[in-house]
C-alpha positions as CSV (number, residue, x, y, z in Angstrom):
1,X,78.1,65.8,82.2
2,X,74.4,66.6,81.9
3,X,74.7,65.5,78.2
4,X,76.0,62.1,79.3
5,X,72.7,61.1,80.9
6,X,70.6,62.2,77.9
7,X,69.3,59.7,75.4
8,X,70.4,59.8,71.8
9,X,68.6,62.3,69.5
10,X,64.9,61.7,68.7
11,X,65.7,60.8,65.2
12,X,67.3,57.6,66.5
13,X,64.7,54.9,66.0
14,X,65.8,52.7,68.8
15,X,67.3,53.7,72.2
16,X,69.6,50.8,72.4
17,X,72.3,50.5,75.0
18,X,74.9,50.4,72.2
19,X,73.7,53.7,70.8
20,X,73.8,55.2,74.2
21,X,77.3,54.0,74.8
22,X,78.4,55.5,71.5
23,X,76.8,58.8,72.4
24,X,78.5,58.8,75.8
25,X,81.9,58.1,74.2
26,X,81.4,61.0,71.8
27,X,80.6,63.4,74.7
28,X,83.5,62.1,76.7
29,X,85.9,62.6,73.8
30,X,84.6,66.2,73.4
31,X,84.9,66.7,77.1
32,X,88.4,65.5,77.2
33,X,89.4,67.9,74.4
34,X,87.9,70.8,76.3
35,X,89.5,70.0,79.6
36,X,93.0,69.4,78.3
37,X,95.1,72.5,78.8
38,X,98.8,73.0,79.0
39,X,99.5,69.2,79.3
40,X,97.0,69.0,82.2
41,X,93.7,67.2,82.3
42,X,91.6,69.1,84.9
43,X,88.2,68.0,86.3
44,X,88.5,70.1,89.5
45,X,85.1,70.4,91.2
46,X,83.4,68.4,88.4
47,X,82.4,64.8,87.6
48,X,81.2,61.7,89.2
49,X,82.9,58.4,90.0
50,X,81.5,56.6,86.9
51,X,82.0,59.4,84.3
52,X,85.6,59.8,85.4
53,X,86.2,56.0,85.1
54,X,84.9,56.3,81.5
55,X,86.9,59.4,80.7
56,X,90.2,57.6,81.3
57,X,89.4,55.2,78.5
58,X,89.1,58.1,76.1
59,X,92.2,60.1,77.1
60,X,94.6,57.2,77.2
61,X,95.3,57.0,73.5
62,X,95.0,60.5,71.9
63,X,97.1,62.4,74.4
64,X,100.5,60.9,75.0
65,X,101.9,64.2,75.9
66,X,99.7,64.5,79.0
67,X,101.9,65.1,82.1
68,X,99.5,66.3,84.9
69,X,96.0,65.4,86.3
70,X,93.9,67.7,88.4
71,X,90.9,65.8,89.9
72,X,90.6,67.8,93.1
73,X,87.0,67.6,94.5
74,X,85.9,65.4,91.6
75,X,84.0,62.9,93.7
76,X,86.3,60.0,92.8
77,X,85.5,56.8,94.5
78,X,86.4,53.2,93.9
79,X,85.4,53.0,90.2
80,X,87.1,56.2,89.2
81,X,90.2,55.3,91.1
82,X,90.4,51.9,89.4
83,X,90.4,53.7,86.0
84,X,93.0,56.2,87.3
85,X,95.3,53.4,88.6
86,X,95.2,51.6,85.2
87,X,95.8,54.8,83.4
88,X,98.8,55.8,85.5
89,X,100.4,52.4,85.1
90,X,100.3,52.7,81.3
91,X,101.2,56.4,81.1
92,X,104.6,56.8,82.8
93,X,104.9,60.4,81.6
94,X,102.3,61.6,84.2
95,X,104.4,63.4,86.9
96,X,101.8,65.4,88.8
97,X,98.5,64.1,90.3
98,X,96.1,66.3,92.3
99,X,93.4,64.2,94.1
100,X,92.5,66.5,97.0
101,X,89.0,66.5,98.5
102,X,87.8,63.2,97.1
103,X,86.6,59.9,98.6
104,X,89.7,57.7,98.4
105,X,89.8,56.5,102.0
106,X,91.9,53.6,103.1
107,X,91.2,51.6,100.0
108,X,92.2,54.3,97.7
109,X,95.3,55.1,99.7
110,X,96.3,51.4,99.6
111,X,95.8,51.2,95.8
112,X,97.9,54.4,95.4
113,X,100.6,52.9,97.5
114,X,100.7,49.9,95.2
115,X,101.1,52.2,92.2
116,X,104.1,53.8,93.8
117,X,105.6,50.4,94.5
118,X,105.0,49.3,91.0
119,X,107.2,52.1,89.6
120,X,104.7,54.8,88.6
121,X,106.9,57.9,87.7
122,X,104.8,60.4,89.7
123,X,106.8,63.1,91.3
124,X,104.1,65.3,92.9
125,X,100.9,63.9,94.6
126,X,98.2,65.9,96.4
127,X,96.0,63.6,98.6
128,X,94.7,66.2,101.0
129,X,91.3,65.7,102.6
130,X,90.6,62.1,101.6
131,X,90.0,60.4,105.0
132,X,93.1,58.3,104.5
133,X,93.6,57.9,108.3
134,X,96.6,56.1,110.0
135,X,95.7,52.8,108.2
136,X,96.0,54.3,104.7
137,X,99.0,56.3,105.8
138,X,100.7,53.1,106.7
139,X,100.6,51.8,103.2
140,X,101.7,55.1,101.6
141,X,104.6,55.2,104.1
142,X,105.7,51.7,103.2
143,X,105.7,52.6,99.5
144,X,108.1,55.4,100.2
145,X,110.9,53.0,101.3
146,X,111.3,51.8,97.7
147,X,109.9,54.6,95.5
148,X,112.6,56.8,93.9
149,X,110.4,59.2,91.9
150,X,108.2,61.0,94.4
151,X,109.5,64.4,95.5
152,X,106.3,66.1,96.9
153,X,103.6,64.6,99.0
154,X,100.6,66.4,100.5
155,X,98.6,64.5,103.2
156,X,96.9,67.4,104.9
157,X,93.5,67.0,106.5
158,X,93.5,63.2,106.5
159,X,92.9,62.3,110.2
160,X,96.5,61.2,110.7
161,X,97.6,60.8,114.3
162,X,100.9,60.0,116.0
163,X,100.6,56.4,114.7
164,X,100.6,57.6,111.1
165,X,103.5,60.0,111.8
166,X,105.5,57.1,113.2
167,X,104.9,55.1,110.0
168,X,106.1,58.1,107.9
169,X,109.1,58.7,110.1
170,X,110.4,55.1,109.7
171,X,110.0,55.2,105.9
172,X,111.5,58.7,105.4
173,X,114.5,57.7,107.4
174,X,115.3,55.5,104.4
175,X,113.8,57.5,101.6
176,X,116.2,59.5,99.5
177,X,114.0,61.5,97.1
178,X,111.1,63.2,98.9
179,X,111.8,66.9,99.4
180,X,108.4,68.3,100.4
181,X,106.0,66.9,103.0
182,X,102.7,68.6,104.1
183,X,101.0,67.1,107.1
184,X,99.0,70.2,108.1
185,X,95.6,70.0,109.8
186,X,96.1,66.5,111.1
187,X,96.4,65.4,114.7
188,X,100.0,64.1,115.1
189,X,100.5,66.0,118.4
190,X,103.6,65.9,120.6
191,X,104.0,62.2,120.3
192,X,103.9,62.3,116.5
193,X,106.4,65.1,116.1
194,X,108.7,63.4,118.6
195,X,108.7,60.2,116.5
196,X,109.5,62.2,113.4
197,X,112.2,64.3,115.2
198,X,114.1,61.3,116.7
199,X,113.6,58.8,113.9
200,X,113.4,60.8,110.6
201,X,115.3,64.1,111.0
202,X,118.7,62.6,112.1
203,X,118.9,60.2,109.2
204,X,116.9,61.7,106.3
205,X,119.1,63.2,103.6
206,X,116.5,64.7,101.2
207,X,113.5,66.4,103.0
208,X,113.8,70.2,102.5
209,X,110.3,71.4,103.4
210,X,108.2,70.2,106.3
211,X,104.7,71.6,107.0
212,X,103.1,70.6,110.3
213,X,100.6,73.4,110.7
214,X,97.6,72.9,113.1
215,X,98.7,69.6,114.6
216,X,98.2,70.2,118.3
217,X,101.9,70.4,119.0
218,X,102.9,72.0,122.3
219,X,106.3,73.2,123.7
220,X,107.1,69.6,124.6
221,X,107.0,68.4,121.0
222,X,108.7,71.6,119.8
223,X,111.6,71.0,122.3
224,X,112.2,67.6,120.8
225,X,112.1,69.0,117.3
226,X,114.5,71.8,118.2
227,X,117.0,69.5,119.7
228,X,117.1,67.3,116.6
229,X,117.3,70.2,114.2
230,X,120.3,71.8,116.0
231,X,122.9,70.1,113.7
232,X,120.6,69.2,110.8
233,X,122.0,70.2,107.4
234,X,119.1,69.2,105.2
235,X,115.8,70.9,106.2
236,X,115.4,74.4,104.6
237,X,111.8,75.3,105.4
238,X,109.8,74.6,108.6
239,X,106.2,75.7,109.0
240,X,104.8,75.1,112.5
241,X,101.9,77.6,112.3
242,X,98.8,77.2,114.4
243,X,100.1,75.0,117.2
244,X,100.8,75.9,120.9
245,X,104.5,76.0,121.3
246,X,104.3,79.1,123.5
247,X,107.3,80.9,124.8
248,X,109.3,77.8,125.7
249,X,109.0,76.4,122.2
250,X,110.0,79.7,120.7
251,X,113.0,79.8,123.0
252,X,114.1,76.3,122.1
253,X,113.8,77.0,118.3
254,X,115.8,80.2,118.9
255,X,118.6,78.2,120.5
256,X,118.5,75.8,117.6
257,X,119.2,78.7,115.2
258,X,122.4,79.4,116.9
259,X,123.9,76.2,115.6
260,X,121.6,75.3,112.7
261,X,123.0,76.7,109.4
262,X,120.5,75.1,107.0
263,X,117.1,76.6,107.8
264,X,116.1,79.4,105.4
265,X,112.4,79.9,106.3
266,X,110.6,79.5,109.7
267,X,106.9,80.2,110.4
268,X,105.8,80.5,114.0
269,X,102.5,82.2,113.3
270,X,99.6,81.8,115.8
271,X,101.5,79.9,118.5
272,X,100.9,81.9,121.6
273,X,104.6,82.7,121.8
274,X,104.5,85.6,124.3
275,X,107.0,88.3,125.2
276,X,109.7,86.1,126.8
277,X,109.7,83.7,123.8
278,X,110.0,86.6,121.3
279,X,112.8,88.3,123.2
280,X,114.8,85.0,123.4
281,X,114.2,84.3,119.7
282,X,115.2,87.9,118.8
283,X,118.5,87.6,120.5
284,X,119.2,84.1,119.1
285,X,118.8,85.2,115.4
286,X,121.7,87.6,115.9
287,X,123.9,84.6,116.0
288,X,122.4,83.1,112.8
289,X,123.5,84.3,109.4
290,X,121.5,81.9,107.1
291,X,117.8,82.5,108.0
292,X,116.0,84.4,105.3
293,X,112.3,84.4,106.0
294,X,110.4,84.7,109.4
295,X,106.7,84.6,110.1
296,X,105.6,85.6,113.7
297,X,102.1,86.9,112.7
298,X,99.0,86.3,114.9
299,X,101.0,86.3,118.1
300,X,100.3,89.2,120.5
301,X,103.3,90.9,122.1
302,X,104.0,94.0,124.1
303,X,105.6,97.0,122.4
304,X,108.9,96.4,124.2
305,X,109.2,92.8,123.1
306,X,108.5,93.7,119.5
307,X,111.2,96.5,119.7
308,X,113.7,93.9,120.8
309,X,113.1,91.9,117.6
310,X,113.1,95.0,115.5
311,X,116.6,96.0,116.8
312,X,117.9,92.6,116.0
313,X,116.5,92.9,112.5
314,X,118.3,96.2,112.0
315,X,121.6,94.4,112.4
316,X,120.8,91.2,110.7
317,X,122.5,90.4,107.4
318,X,120.5,87.6,105.8
319,X,116.7,88.0,106.6
320,X,114.9,89.4,103.6
321,X,111.2,88.8,104.4
322,X,109.3,89.1,107.7
323,X,105.6,88.8,108.5
324,X,104.7,90.9,111.6
325,X,101.0,91.2,110.8
326,X,98.5,91.1,113.8
327,X,101.1,91.2,116.6
328,X,99.9,94.3,118.4
329,X,102.3,96.8,116.9
330,X,101.6,100.4,117.7
331,X,102.9,103.8,116.7
332,X,106.0,103.5,118.9
333,X,106.8,100.2,117.3
334,X,106.5,101.8,113.9
335,X,108.9,104.4,114.9
336,X,111.4,101.7,115.9
337,X,110.8,99.9,112.6
338,X,111.5,103.2,110.7
339,X,114.9,103.4,112.5
340,X,115.6,99.8,111.6
341,X,114.7,100.4,107.9
342,X,117.3,103.1,107.7
343,X,120.0,100.7,108.9
344,X,118.9,97.4,107.4
345,X,120.2,96.5,103.9
346,X,118.6,93.1,103.3
347,X,114.8,93.2,104.0
348,X,112.9,93.3,100.8
349,X,109.4,92.3,102.1
350,X,107.7,93.5,105.3
351,X,104.1,92.8,106.3
352,X,102.7,95.0,109.1
353,X,99.0,94.4,108.4
354,X,96.3,94.1,111.0
355,X,98.2,96.3,113.6
356,X,97.5,99.8,115.0
357,X,100.5,101.9,113.9
358,X,98.3,104.9,113.1
359,X,99.0,107.9,110.9
360,X,102.1,108.9,112.9
361,X,103.6,105.5,112.5
362,X,102.9,105.5,108.8
363,X,104.6,108.9,108.5
364,X,107.7,107.6,110.2
365,X,108.0,104.6,107.9
366,X,107.4,106.9,104.9
367,X,110.3,109.1,106.0
368,X,112.6,106.1,106.5
369,X,111.9,104.9,102.9
370,X,113.9,108.0,101.7
371,X,117.0,106.3,103.1
372,X,116.2,102.6,102.5
373,X,117.2,101.2,99.1
374,X,116.2,97.5,99.4
375,X,112.6,97.3,100.5
376,X,110.3,96.2,97.6
377,X,107.0,95.3,99.3
378,X,105.4,96.8,102.3
379,X,101.9,95.8,103.5
380,X,99.9,98.0,106.0
381,X,96.6,96.2,105.5
382,X,93.8,97.0,107.9
383,X,95.7,99.6,109.9
384,X,94.2,103.0,110.8
385,X,96.1,105.3,108.5
386,X,95.4,108.9,107.9
387,X,95.7,110.9,104.6
388,X,97.0,114.3,104.0
389,X,100.7,113.9,103.4
390,X,101.2,110.9,105.7
391,X,101.1,108.2,103.0
392,X,104.4,106.4,102.0
393,X,106.4,108.6,99.6
394,X,105.1,108.0,96.1
395,X,108.0,109.7,94.4
396,X,110.2,106.7,94.8
397,X,107.6,104.0,94.3
398,X,106.2,102.5,91.1
399,X,102.9,101.3,92.7
400,X,100.7,102.4,95.5
401,X,97.4,100.7,95.9
402,X,94.9,101.7,98.5
403,X,91.8,99.5,98.7
404,X,88.5,101.0,99.8
405,X,89.4,104.6,100.3
406,X,86.0,105.5,101.6
407,X,86.8,108.4,103.9
408,X,88.7,111.5,103.1
409,X,90.8,111.7,106.3
410,X,90.7,108.2,107.7
411,X,91.0,104.8,106.0
412,X,90.1,102.0,108.2
413,X,90.7,99.3,105.6
414,X,93.9,100.1,103.7
415,X,96.4,98.1,101.8
416,X,99.7,99.6,100.7
417,X,101.6,97.5,98.2
418,X,104.9,99.2,97.5
419,X,107.4,98.3,94.9
420,X,110.6,100.2,94.1
421,X,111.2,101.4,90.6
């Protein structure tokens, strides 16, 4: 892009605007060739509004096989977006567009909504961190009522509140194609999730993954969500990390799992769940035979509460992956986990990082691996683990990786990544 602002070579007798334009087009053509890889034009972290507008003129003709655009953090504003809009309308083969961390705002969101209404064949759109706000969200939501191509929409970090969530809820109640929606790091709150729970979830027939991380949702909003998910047969993956659903919210979701037979993955990370919430949740999953992945990381529990969950996992027949990192697990919990691993036949991935299981706990888990035939990955990142025969048994593992082994008897920063042969 530095070359674009240079004048033509000194041998040129006259620095005319025409010569300068020719030179810019040559550079843009070369730049387009360099950035086109694997059917994707990428300007991630590069460019300016004007140069991107000119670039679209060059790539429109020579690359009919282009199917993806990655302009994340490319400083696209009104001029660049006008060029993009024109390009997308004439190139129906573009199916993926990444525009995160740009300057679209309400105007850009409105224009993008018009694109979708005019029949652009885009199936995946990333608009995270573009200051779209509720007003821009309103236009995008409206376009979803008629669009039949879009399957994945990312609207994270856009200042969307309960108002924007309501717009989306009404549109998605009618939409039949969107399967992935990311609203993380907005501010939809309890009111917003209630709108989505009561309007969208009972009637939507396509949405399979909903990400609502860090949205200031409390147990009140979680209760509404749980009630409407009880008999839902569509949603497969729910990520509610980083909210404050606390024990009551965890209990209500646990009760939902008794009747819900669709959810496969559930993340409750960093939600201040507490012991009573975990115990109730642990007992509820025993009555669910479809859940496959659980994330309860970054919630602090007592050893007794964690043991209740571990005993439930020992008997569970469908859960294959569980993240228990940073939950306050100690050596006694590790001993209970070791017992569970001898009995469980389904868990293939277990994360116990950022706990304090100690050398004895690691030894117990190592011994249990002699009897377990299903575990493929085990993480003990940032635990205090001793050496000298207490590491997981290497004889049955194809890979052991210990990062930063700086002390002969004690490793404060250790990562064990275990994979069976």
